[in-house]
C-alpha positions in Angstrom: 2.7 -25.6 33.2 5.3 -25.3 30.8 8.5 -24.2 31.5 9.5 -21.2 29.2 12.7 -21.6 27.3 13.7 -17.3 28.7 13.1 -18.2 32.3 16.6 -18.8 34.4 14.8 -18.8 37.7 11.5 -19.9 37.6 9.3 -19.1 40.8 6.0 -20.0 42.3 3.8 -17.2 44.5 1.5 -19.4 47.1 -1.7 -16.5 47.6 -5.7 -17.0 48.4 -7.5 -16.8 45.4 -10.7 -14.0 46.7 -13.9 -14.7 44.4 -16.3 -11.4 45.6 -20.1 -12.2 45.0 -21.2 -8.4 45.5 -20.2 -5.0 43.2 -17.9 -2.9 44.8 -17.1 0.9 44.5 -15.3 3.4 46.9 -16.0 0.4 49.1 -15.3 1.2 52.8 -13.4 -2.2 54.6 -16.6 -3.7 56.1 -18.3 -3.5 52.6 -15.2 -4.8 51.4 -15.0 -7.7 53.5 -18.8 -8.8 52.9 -18.4 -8.7 49.3 -16.0 -11.6 49.6 -17.7 -15.4 48.8 -15.4 -17.8 48.5 -11.6 -18.9 48.7 -9.1 -20.7 47.0 -5.9 -21.4 46.0 -3.7 -19.4 43.5 -0.2 -19.6 42.0 1.1 -16.7 40.3 3.9 -18.2 39.3 6.8 -15.4 38.0 10.2 -15.9 35.9 12.3 -14.1 38.5 15.4 -13.1 36.3 13.0 -11.2 33.4 11.2 -9.2 36.2 14.2 -7.9 37.6 15.3 -6.5 34.3 11.7 -5.2 33.6 11.1 -3.6 36.8 14.9 -2.3 35.8 13.9 -0.2 32.9 10.8 0.6 34.2 6.8 0.1 33.0 6.7 -1.9 29.2 6.3 -5.1 27.9 5.9 -8.1 30.4 7.1 -11.5 30.0 8.2 -12.3 34.1 4.4 -12.2 35.1 2.0 -13.2 32.4 3.0 -16.1 31.1 1.2 -18.2 33.6 -0.5 -18.8 36.5 -3.2 -21.7 38.1 -6.1 -22.3 40.4 -7.3 -25.0 43.0 -10.2 -26.8 41.1 -11.7 -26.4 45.1 -13.8 -23.2 45.6 -15.0 -22.6 49.4 -17.7 -20.4 50.4 -16.2 -17.4 52.9 -18.4 -18.4 55.4 -16.2 -21.1 55.8 -13.1 -19.9 55.9 -13.2 -16.3 57.2 -13.2 -17.2 60.9 -10.8 -18.6 61.3 -8.5 -17.5 58.2 -5.8 -16.0 60.4 -5.6 -19.3 61.9 -4.7 -20.9 58.7 -1.0 -22.9 58.1 0.3 -22.4 54.7 3.1 -25.3 52.6 5.3 -25.5 49.8 6.0 -29.2 49.0 8.3 -29.4 46.1 8.9 -32.7 44.6 7.2 -34.0 48.1 9.5 -32.3 49.8 8.0 -29.5 52.5 10.3 -26.3 51.6 8.8 -23.2 53.0 6.2 -22.8 55.6 3.8 -19.7 56.2 0.4 -18.3 57.4 -2.6 -16.2 56.7 -2.1 -14.0 59.9 1.6 -12.6 58.3 -0.3 -10.5 55.6 1.1 -7.2 55.1 -2.4 -5.3 55.0 -6.0 -7.2 55.4 -8.2 -8.3 52.8 -11.2 -6.1 53.2 -8.4 -2.9 53.3 -7.1 -4.0 50.1 -10.5 -4.8 48.3 -11.6 -1.5 49.6 -8.5 0.1 48.1 -9.3 -1.8 44.6 -12.8 -0.4 44.6 -11.5 3.1 45.1 -13.1 4.4 41.9 -13.0 1.8 39.9 -16.3 -0.4 40.0 -15.4 -4.7 41.3 -18.1 -6.3 39.7 -19.8 -9.9 40.9 -17.7 -13.2 39.7 -14.5 -11.4 39.6 -10.8 -12.9 41.3 -8.3 -11.5 42.9 -4.6 -12.9 44.2 -3.6 -11.8 47.7 -0.4 -11.1 46.9 2.3 -13.6 48.5 1.9 -15.4 51.7 5.1 -14.2 53.2 8.1 -16.9 53.7 6.2 -18.4 50.4 7.6 -18.5 47.4 10.8 -20.1 45.7 12.4 -15.8 46.2 12.4 -15.9 49.4 12.5 -19.0 50.9 15.7 -20.4 48.3 13.8 -23.1 46.6 12.8 -21.6 42.9 11.9 -24.9 40.4 13.9 -26.6 38.0 12.5 -29.0 35.1 10.7 -31.6 36.0 9.8 -30.3 39.8 5.7 -30.8 40.9 5.1 -28.1 43.3 2.4 -28.5 45.7 0.8 -25.5 47.3 -1.2 -26.1 50.3 -3.6 -24.0 52.4 -5.7 -25.7 55.3 -9.0 -25.3 55.0 -8.7 -24.6 50.9 -6.9 -28.4 50.4 -4.1 -27.5 47.4 -2.8 -27.2 44.2 -0.6 -29.3 42.4 1.8 -28.2 39.1 3.9 -30.3 37.0 6.8 -28.1 35.6 7.3 -29.5 32.0 11.2 -29.3 30.7 11.3 -26.4 28.0 10.5 -27.0 24.4 11.6 -24.7 21.4 14.6 -22.7 22.0 13.7 -18.5 22.5 17.0 -16.9 23.0 16.8 -14.2 26.3 18.1 -11.4 24.5 15.1 -10.9 23.0 13.8 -10.7 25.7 15.9 -7.3 26.9 13.8 -3.7 26.8 17.2 -1.5 28.0 
C-alpha cells in the first residue's frame, strides 16, 4: 500500500467483506441474509487528517477514502461462516505486534439489516461487494495505533484467515495545502 504524501494520520479499518449472490430490491432482512454468498477480509484505509477536514467542509471532493483499499485473496462461503459469525474473533497486528482485538458480535447493525437498507429503492446485483463497516476497536483511530512509513499491518478474522499490507514510504512531495476545501 502506498503511503500518500498528504497523509499525516494513516489508518486501517478491519471490515468484513460481503459478496452477494442473489439480486435484491426492497429486500426484507431474511431475504437480504439469504443473498449473502461469501465473505472475505476488507481493509478500508483512511487518511484521518484529510477526512477530518472533509467532514468539516461538507460533502464534495474526497481524498480521505478513495486512495486505497484491499481485500483478502481467500473467500469463504456464507454457509461456512454465518452459523458461527458472532463467535469469530478479530485481531490487528502492526509489525507482528498485536495492537487490537475485537469480535464479530459487536456491530451496531446486523448484516441483514444493512443489506436490506442498501436495497431500498435500489437494485443490488449478484457479485456486488459490500464492506461491513469497521469492526469496533479495529482501526487506529479507536485503538491509538495509526500506521507509519514502513509498517506492515495484518488484519485477521477467525475462519477467514488474514490480510496483510506493507505500507510503502512516501514518494514525490505533494503539498497538504492543495487538499484544503475551506
